[in-house]
C-alpha positions as CSV (number, residue, x, y, z in Angstrom):
1,Y,0.0,0.0,0.0
2,Y,3.1,2.3,0.1
3,W,2.1,3.7,3.5
4,E,5.7,4.0,4.4
5,T,6.3,6.5,1.6
6,A,3.8,9.1,2.9
7,T,5.2,12.2,4.6
8,P,8.7,10.8,5.3
9,G,10.0,11.3,8.8
10,L,6.7,11.1,10.6
11,D,6.3,8.1,12.9
12,E,2.7,7.7,12.0
13,T,3.7,6.6,8.5
14,A,7.4,5.7,8.9
15,R,6.5,2.8,11.2
16,F,5.0,0.9,8.2
17,N,8.5,0.5,6.8
18,A,9.7,-2.7,8.4
19,S,13.1,-2.7,6.8
20,S,16.2,-3.0,9.0
21,T,17.6,0.5,8.4
22,G,19.3,1.1,11.8
23,A,22.1,-0.6,13.6
24,A,19.8,-2.3,16.0
25,A,16.1,-3.1,16.3
26,E,15.6,-0.1,18.6
27,D,16.7,2.2,15.8
28,D,14.0,1.3,13.2
29,Y,10.6,-0.4,12.8
30,R,11.7,-3.9,11.8
31,N,9.5,-5.4,14.5
32,E,6.5,-3.3,13.8
33,P,4.6,-6.2,12.1
34,N,4.7,-8.0,15.5
35,H,2.2,-5.3,16.7
36,F,-0.5,-6.7,14.4
37,G,-2.5,-9.9,14.6
38,W,-3.7,-9.8,18.2
39,I,-7.1,-10.0,19.9
40,V,-7.8,-6.8,21.7
41,E,-10.7,-6.5,24.2
42,I,-12.6,-3.2,24.6
43,D,-15.3,-2.2,27.0
44,P,-18.2,-0.7,24.9
45,F,-19.9,0.5,28.0
46,N,-17.0,2.6,29.3
47,A,-15.6,5.2,26.8
48,K,-12.7,5.9,29.2
49,S,-11.5,2.3,29.5
50,T,-8.2,1.2,28.1
51,P,-8.2,-1.6,25.5
52,V,-6.5,-4.7,26.6
53,K,-4.4,-7.0,24.4
54,R,-5.1,-10.6,25.2
55,S,-1.7,-12.0,24.1
56,M,-2.4,-15.6,25.2
57,L,-4.8,-15.9,22.3
58,G,-1.9,-15.8,19.9
59,R,-0.8,-13.6,16.9
60,F,-2.3,-14.4,13.5
61,A,-5.0,-13.2,11.2
62,H,-7.8,-13.6,13.6
63,E,-11.2,-13.4,11.9
64,G,-12.7,-13.1,15.3
65,I,-13.2,-15.2,18.4
66,V,-16.1,-17.3,19.6
67,F,-16.7,-18.5,23.2
68,A,-18.2,-21.8,24.2
69,P,-21.0,-21.3,26.8
70,A,-19.3,-20.7,30.1
71,V,-19.8,-23.4,32.7
72,E,-19.6,-22.7,36.4
73,G,-16.4,-24.2,37.9
74,E,-14.9,-25.2,34.5
75,P,-12.3,-23.4,32.3
76,L,-13.3,-20.8,29.8
77,V,-12.9,-22.0,26.2
78,A,-12.6,-19.9,23.1
79,Y,-12.0,-20.7,19.4
80,S,-10.5,-18.6,16.6
81,G,-9.7,-19.1,12.9
82,D,-6.7,-17.8,11.0
83,D,-8.2,-16.2,7.9
84,S,-5.6,-17.2,5.3
85,R,-5.1,-20.1,2.9
86,F,-3.5,-23.2,4.5
87,E,-3.8,-21.8,8.0
88,Y,-5.2,-23.2,11.2
89,I,-8.0,-23.4,13.8
90,Y,-7.1,-22.6,17.4
91,K,-8.6,-23.2,20.9
92,F,-7.8,-21.4,24.1
93,V,-8.5,-23.0,27.5
94,S,-8.1,-20.8,30.5
95,A,-5.9,-21.9,33.4
96,K,-8.5,-20.8,36.0
97,P,-12.1,-21.9,36.2
98,Y,-15.0,-19.6,35.4
99,Y,-17.2,-18.4,38.2
100,K,-20.0,-16.0,37.2
101,A,-19.7,-13.9,40.4
102,T,-16.0,-13.0,39.9
103,A,-15.4,-13.6,36.1
104,S,-13.6,-11.0,34.1
105,G,-11.5,-10.7,30.9
106,D,-8.5,-11.6,33.1
107,L,-9.4,-15.2,32.6
108,L,-7.8,-14.8,29.1
109,N,-4.4,-13.9,30.5
110,E,-3.5,-17.4,31.7
111,G,-4.1,-20.7,29.9
112,T,-3.1,-22.9,27.0
113,L,-3.4,-22.2,23.3
114,Y,-4.0,-25.2,21.1
115,V,-4.1,-25.8,17.4
116,A,-6.3,-28.4,15.7
117,H,-5.2,-31.6,13.9
118,F,-7.9,-33.4,12.0
119,N,-7.4,-37.1,11.4
120,D,-8.9,-38.6,8.3
121,D,-10.9,-41.1,10.4
122,G,-13.1,-38.4,11.9
123,T,-11.1,-37.9,15.1
124,G,-8.9,-35.0,16.0
125,R,-6.5,-33.7,18.5
126,W,-5.8,-30.3,20.1
127,L,-2.0,-29.8,20.0
128,P,-0.6,-27.6,22.7
129,L,1.5,-24.5,21.8
130,D,3.2,-24.5,25.1
131,I,7.0,-24.1,25.5
132,E,6.8,-26.1,28.8
133,N,5.1,-29.1,27.1
134,S,7.4,-32.0,26.4
135,E,5.6,-32.9,23.0
136,F,6.1,-29.3,21.9
137,Q,9.7,-29.3,22.9
138,A,10.4,-32.5,21.0
139,K,8.6,-31.3,17.8
140,A,10.5,-28.0,17.9
141,S,13.8,-29.8,18.3
142,E,13.0,-32.2,15.5
143,A,12.1,-29.2,13.2
144,G,15.3,-27.4,14.2
145,V,13.2,-24.4,15.5
146,E,14.2,-22.7,18.7
147,F,11.7,-20.7,20.8
148,H,13.2,-18.7,23.6
149,S,10.0,-18.2,25.7
150,Q,6.3,-18.6,25.6
151,A,6.1,-15.0,24.4
152,D,8.3,-16.1,21.4
153,V,5.8,-18.9,20.8
154,L,2.8,-16.5,20.8
155,L,4.5,-13.9,18.6
156,N,5.2,-16.7,16.1
157,T,1.9,-18.7,16.5
158,R,1.8,-19.8,12.9
159,L,5.4,-21.2,13.1
160,A,4.6,-23.0,16.3
161,A,1.5,-24.6,14.7
162,D,3.7,-25.6,11.7
163,V,6.1,-27.3,14.1
164,M,3.3,-29.2,15.8
165,G,2.0,-30.6,12.5
166,A,-1.5,-29.0,12.6
167,T,-3.9,-29.4,9.7
168,K,-3.7,-26.7,7.1
169,M,-7.3,-25.6,6.4
170,D,-9.1,-23.7,3.6
171,R,-9.3,-20.2,5.1
172,P,-10.9,-20.8,8.5
173,E,-13.0,-17.7,9.4
174,W,-16.0,-17.6,11.7
175,G,-17.0,-20.2,14.3
176,A,-20.2,-20.8,16.3
177,V,-21.0,-23.1,19.2
178,H,-24.5,-24.7,19.4
179,P,-26.2,-23.5,22.5
180,T,-27.4,-26.9,23.7
181,T,-25.3,-29.7,22.0
182,K,-22.1,-27.6,22.3
183,E,-21.0,-28.7,18.8
184,V,-18.6,-26.3,17.2
185,Y,-19.1,-25.2,13.6
186,F,-16.4,-23.4,11.6
187,S,-16.6,-21.9,8.1
188,L,-13.8,-22.7,5.6
189,T,-14.4,-19.9,3.1
190,N,-12.3,-21.2,0.1
191,N,-8.9,-22.1,-1.1
192,T,-8.3,-22.2,-4.9
193,R,-4.6,-22.9,-4.3
194,R,-5.1,-26.4,-2.8
195,T,-4.0,-29.1,-5.3
196,E,-5.3,-32.6,-5.6
197,V,-2.3,-34.1,-3.7
198,Q,-2.9,-31.6,-0.9
199,T,-6.5,-32.7,-0.2
200,N,-7.5,-34.7,2.8
201,A,-10.7,-35.8,4.6
202,V,-11.5,-32.4,6.2
203,N,-10.4,-30.4,3.1
204,P,-11.6,-32.8,0.4
205,R,-11.8,-30.5,-2.6
206,A,-8.9,-29.3,-4.8
207,E,-9.2,-25.7,-6.1
208,N,-11.9,-25.2,-3.5
209,A,-13.6,-22.0,-4.8
210,Y,-16.9,-22.7,-2.9
211,G,-15.8,-23.5,0.6
212,H,-17.5,-25.7,3.2
213,I,-18.4,-25.9,6.9
214,V,-16.8,-28.3,9.3
215,R,-18.1,-29.2,12.8
216,W,-16.9,-31.2,15.8
217,S,-17.8,-32.4,19.2
218,E,-15.3,-32.2,22.0
219,D,-14.7,-35.4,23.8
220,N,-16.3,-35.3,27.3
221,Q,-16.0,-31.6,28.0
222,Q,-15.3,-28.4,26.0
223,S,-11.7,-28.2,27.3
224,A,-10.9,-31.7,26.1
225,E,-7.8,-32.3,24.0
226,S,-9.5,-34.6,21.5
227,F,-12.7,-34.4,19.4
228,H,-14.8,-36.1,16.7
229,W,-15.6,-34.1,13.5
230,D,-17.5,-34.3,10.2
231,I,-18.3,-32.0,7.3
232,F,-21.6,-30.3,7.9
233,L,-22.1,-28.6,4.6
234,M,-20.3,-28.3,1.3
235,G,-20.7,-25.0,-0.7
236,G,-21.3,-25.2,-4.4
237,E,-23.8,-25.1,-7.2
238,A,-27.1,-26.9,-7.3
239,G,-26.5,-30.7,-7.1
240,T,-23.5,-30.4,-4.7
241,R,-23.8,-33.0,-2.0
242,T,-22.0,-33.1,1.3
243,P,-19.9,-36.2,1.8
244,N,-21.4,-38.9,4.0
245,A,-24.6,-36.9,4.4
246,E,-27.8,-38.7,5.2
247,G,-31.0,-37.8,3.4
248,D,-31.6,-35.3,0.6
249,D,-31.6,-32.1,2.6
250,L,-27.9,-31.7,2.3
251,T,-27.9,-31.8,-1.5
252,L,-28.0,-28.2,-2.7
253,T,-30.7,-26.9,-5.0
254,A,-31.3,-23.9,-7.2
255,D,-33.1,-22.3,-4.2
256,N,-30.3,-22.7,-1.6
257,Q,-27.0,-23.0,-3.5
258,F,-24.3,-20.9,-1.9
259,A,-20.5,-20.3,-2.0
260,C,-17.9,-19.0,0.4
261,P,-19.4,-19.3,3.8
262,D,-18.1,-16.8,6.3
263,G,-20.2,-15.5,9.2
264,L,-21.8,-18.1,11.5
265,W,-24.1,-17.5,14.4
266,F,-26.6,-19.7,16.4
267,D,-29.8,-18.2,17.7
268,H,-31.3,-19.3,21.0
269,R,-33.4,-21.9,19.1
270,G,-30.4,-23.6,17.6
271,T,-30.8,-22.3,14.1
272,L,-27.4,-21.8,12.4
273,W,-27.3,-18.6,10.4
274,I,-24.7,-18.7,7.6
275,Q,-23.4,-15.6,5.8
276,T,-21.5,-15.6,2.5
277,D,-18.5,-13.6,1.3
278,M,-18.1,-14.3,-2.4
279,S,-15.8,-12.0,-4.4
280,G,-14.5,-11.6,-7.9
281,E,-15.8,-14.0,-10.5
282,L,-18.3,-15.8,-8.2
283,L,-20.3,-12.7,-7.5
284,S,-23.5,-12.3,-9.6
285,Q,-22.6,-15.3,-11.8
286,G,-24.6,-18.5,-12.3
287,G,-27.2,-19.1,-9.7
288,F,-25.4,-17.6,-6.7
289,G,-26.3,-13.9,-7.2
290,N,-25.1,-11.5,-4.6
291,N,-23.9,-12.5,-1.1
292,G,-26.6,-13.4,1.3
293,M,-27.6,-15.2,4.5
294,Y,-29.0,-18.7,5.0
295,A,-30.7,-20.5,7.8
296,A,-29.7,-24.1,8.5
297,N,-31.2,-26.8,10.7
298,P,-28.1,-28.7,12.2
299,E,-30.2,-31.8,12.8
300,S,-31.9,-32.3,9.4
301,G,-29.5,-30.3,7.3
302,E,-32.4,-28.3,5.9
303,L,-31.0,-25.1,4.4
304,K,-33.0,-22.0,3.2
305,R,-31.9,-18.7,1.7
306,F,-33.1,-15.9,4.1
307,L,-31.9,-12.7,2.5
308,V,-29.8,-11.4,-0.4
309,G,-27.6,-8.3,-0.1
310,P,-27.0,-5.5,-2.5
311,V,-24.5,-5.6,-5.3
312,D,-20.9,-6.3,-4.4
313,C,-21.5,-6.3,-0.6
314,E,-20.5,-8.8,2.1
315,I,-23.0,-9.9,4.6
316,T,-21.3,-10.0,7.9
317,G,-22.5,-10.1,11.5
318,V,-25.9,-11.1,12.9
319,V,-27.6,-11.0,16.2
320,T,-31.2,-10.8,17.6
321,T,-32.8,-9.3,20.6
322,P,-33.2,-11.8,23.4
323,D,-36.8,-12.6,22.4
324,G,-35.7,-13.3,18.8
325,K,-38.2,-10.9,17.4
326,T,-35.8,-8.3,16.0
327,M,-32.7,-9.2,14.0
328,F,-29.7,-7.0,13.1
329,V,-27.7,-7.8,10.0
330,N,-24.6,-5.9,8.8
331,V,-24.1,-5.1,5.1
332,Q,-20.4,-4.3,4.4
333,H,-18.9,-2.4,1.5
334,P,-21.7,-2.4,-1.1
335,G,-20.6,-1.3,-4.5
336,D,-17.1,-2.5,-3.8
337,R,-16.1,-2.9,-7.4
338,L,-15.8,0.5,-9.1
339,A,-17.3,0.5,-12.5
340,P,-16.0,3.0,-15.1
341,G,-17.0,6.4,-13.7
342,K,-19.2,5.1,-10.9
343,F,-19.7,2.6,-8.1
344,S,-21.4,-0.6,-8.9
345,S,-24.1,0.1,-6.3
346,S,-25.7,3.2,-4.6
347,W,-27.2,1.3,-1.6
348,P,-28.8,2.2,0.7
349,A,-29.7,5.7,-0.4
350,G,-30.1,4.9,-4.1
351,N,-30.3,7.3,-7.0
352,G,-26.6,7.2,-7.7
353,A,-25.5,8.2,-4.2
354,R,-22.2,6.9,-2.7
355,P,-22.7,3.4,-1.3
356,R,-22.3,3.0,2.4
357,S,-22.1,0.1,4.9
358,A,-25.1,-0.1,7.2
359,T,-27.0,-2.3,9.6
360,V,-30.4,-3.7,8.5
361,I,-33.1,-4.3,11.1
362,I,-35.5,-7.2,10.4
363,T,-38.8,-7.9,12.0
364,R,-41.8,-10.1,11.1
365,E,-45.0,-8.5,10.0
366,D,-46.9,-10.6,12.6
367,G,-44.4,-9.6,15.3
368,G,-43.2,-13.2,15.8
369,V,-39.7,-14.7,16.1
370,V,-37.5,-14.1,13.1
371,G,-36.8,-17.4,11.4
372,A,-39.4,-19.4,13.3
């Protein structure tokens, strides 16, 4: 982006030049990239609060973080995906147990960060990224990689995951935890760079332009170090069938075909809301149309298209009021592709106005629960 070339000499822009220009690291900004890729917690109810960096969650391209339902007296568990091709899914387990009366964000300051390994037989392991762990030490030594401290491991989370032999995924982005079964669902948006020899059971498609959704159940409790997984839904054109699916509901039709799943969220009834983030050639081609949002029944696999966004937008983020009667859905960067002389959309104002991101509020005409 050439940010480092703007107004030379000002720290605000010079810090984007990560070259080693000085005699030592203190003399330049060679370590500036290490400031990016963290989860930072803010308090939206206190404008004077100071944001807190939760370093134990690791440094990588976090698409977000999703928490398993907190259980009194058990560790707090959180999941995060690294939004890049051939990157990983992570889980954090707090060292201290959760108690509602005293819980705070400080539970995220101590614990173990794990990375997922998916076996082809439908089982999986959470591999610890812990410098004190004997397995981690052995794997690092075998790979010829030296970590000097746990801080070094967290700064180089991707490298640590490489060392442990985690499963390289097709752009893991959002996750969601079922409110009653505690199953975890994760969207794998796409990966057109995966070759046939790089496929495996959990990433079964070469040149994966359409993406898919994987789910797993932790063994015994949410903080377990092993799990069982399957593929919940394969994205694609009408006729695409999810491997090992039972029944016809998981075969896509012209009415519910989709590509590039991204945002995931469970409502209180256990409906899984799926949002798509197609770009480039997939947008507005064939039967996909614009990006949209779908409602899925995790038990039957039934999938229905719920809404379609404006031209060249991404649908991202959804929540309802506690009674489920009002839904909020975010529409991001409509008109993203600039046509010659104009944007490709003028949503929401219309009439050629500059397009803007916005939040849509949805209610039923009969005042009932949205999606019921």
